[in-house]
N, C-alpha and C positions, 0 to 999 in steps of 0.2 A: 641680719647684721649689716653686711655690705656685699658688694659684688666685684668681680674682676671685670675691668673695662678694656684692658689691653694686655697682650702677652708679647714679650720680646725675647729674642735670643741673639747672641753674637757668636758666630762660629769660630772666630779667632780674634786676638787682641787688636783693637783699633778699628775693626770692621764695623760698618753701620749695623745697627740693631735691625733684625728682621721681625716684622710683625706677623703673628700667627693667630689663628682662630682657636687652635687647641695645641697642647703640647703634652708630652709624656714626662711626668716627674719620675725619676728613677731613685728608689730608696737608697739612702746613704751615698748618693752620687751627685745628682743635679738634674737639669732639664736636657732631654735628648736634643742634640743640635747646638747646645750652648757650650762655649769653651770651658766654663767652670764645671762641667760634668767630668772633666779630666782632673783628678786630684792634684796633679803637678801644677795646675794653673790657679789653685786656691791658696790664699794666705793661711787658712786653717782648714782642716779636713771637714769641719762642720759647716762651713759657709757654702751652701749648695744652691741657694735660691734667694733672691732679693725682691722686696715689694716696696711700693711707694704710693702715697695717696694722691689721686688726681686733684683733690681740693688744694693741696699744698703747691702743686705745679701751677694751677690756675691762680692761686693767691700771689705767687711770685710775679707772674705776668701782670696782674692788676697793680700790685704795689710798685713794681719797677717800671712798668710801661714797656718792658722788653719781651719779645716772644720766647716761649719755652714749650716745645712740643713734648708730648708724653714719652717719647723714646729718648729724649736728650739726657735725662738723669741716668740712663743706662741701667735701669732696674728691670727685672724680669716680668713682674706683674704690677700693673697699675690698677689700684682699687678705688672704689668710691663708696662712701657711707660707712667706713670702718676706721676707727682710731688705731692705727698700727702700733703705736707706742704701748698701748694697753695689752698687746699680744706678746710683748717681750716676756720671756720665761714661761710662756703658756703654750699649750697644744691647741691646734685648731685644724679644721678640715676645709679644704677647697676642692670641689669636685670629688674625685676618687682618692685624693691624696691627703695624708695627715702630716702636718708640719709642726715644728717647734720653733717659736721665736727665740733667737739667741741674743741678739744685741741690736741696738740702733745703728743704721748706716749713716754715719755722719759725713757731711760733704767734704770733698778733698780738692786739692789743687787741680787734679785732672778734670774734674767736673767743671771747675771754673774755666780752665784752659779751653775746653770744648764748647762752652756756652757763654756765660757772662761772669765777670769778676764778682758781682754781687751775690751770686748763688751761695758762696761759702758762708757768709754771715746769715743770709736769710734761712738756709736749710738746716742750721744747727737744731738738733732735736726734731727735725721735720724731714729728714732725708730718707726715711724708710726703715726697713727692718731686714736683718739677715736671718735666714732660717736654715734648719736642717730638715731633710725629707725623711720622715719616720716610716711612712708607708707610701709606696709609689702608686701611680695611676694617672689617668688623664685629667688635665685641668683645661677648662674651656672658657672663652669669653662669656660672661654672664653667670658663671658659677658663683654661688654664695660663699662667703667667708663665715664659718660657724665655729665658735669655740667648743672644744670637747666638753661634754657634760651639759650642754644647753639643749 
């Protein structure tokens, strides 16, 4: 289906994203070392992990002529070769973890403030996916994204 190209966590609000080769996904919690593993830091208890497609990051850079690094959208997992919107309301596996796609991550003013004003318009319906962690385990760069039942 697709693969994980980058893994990022942010230990606290506003800190730079830290790149990892592997991370532990904690069931009904978040990623170890990420601030959203702490329920008080989430807008909803279910928003435990976020993903975004590398293809959309690269498409923005091509269309706008502006640089956008994989960590700048501030999503935890950057994938390639998978349409994340199609995983909304579905269960899927990455590495040892089982996830459930909850809703699209639409771009916000904070994303634009930290990057470029044009990201808000460009990333509508392309900003990634919010997920709940159903089963914990390690996720590594290079792991495949596989829908449950395939």
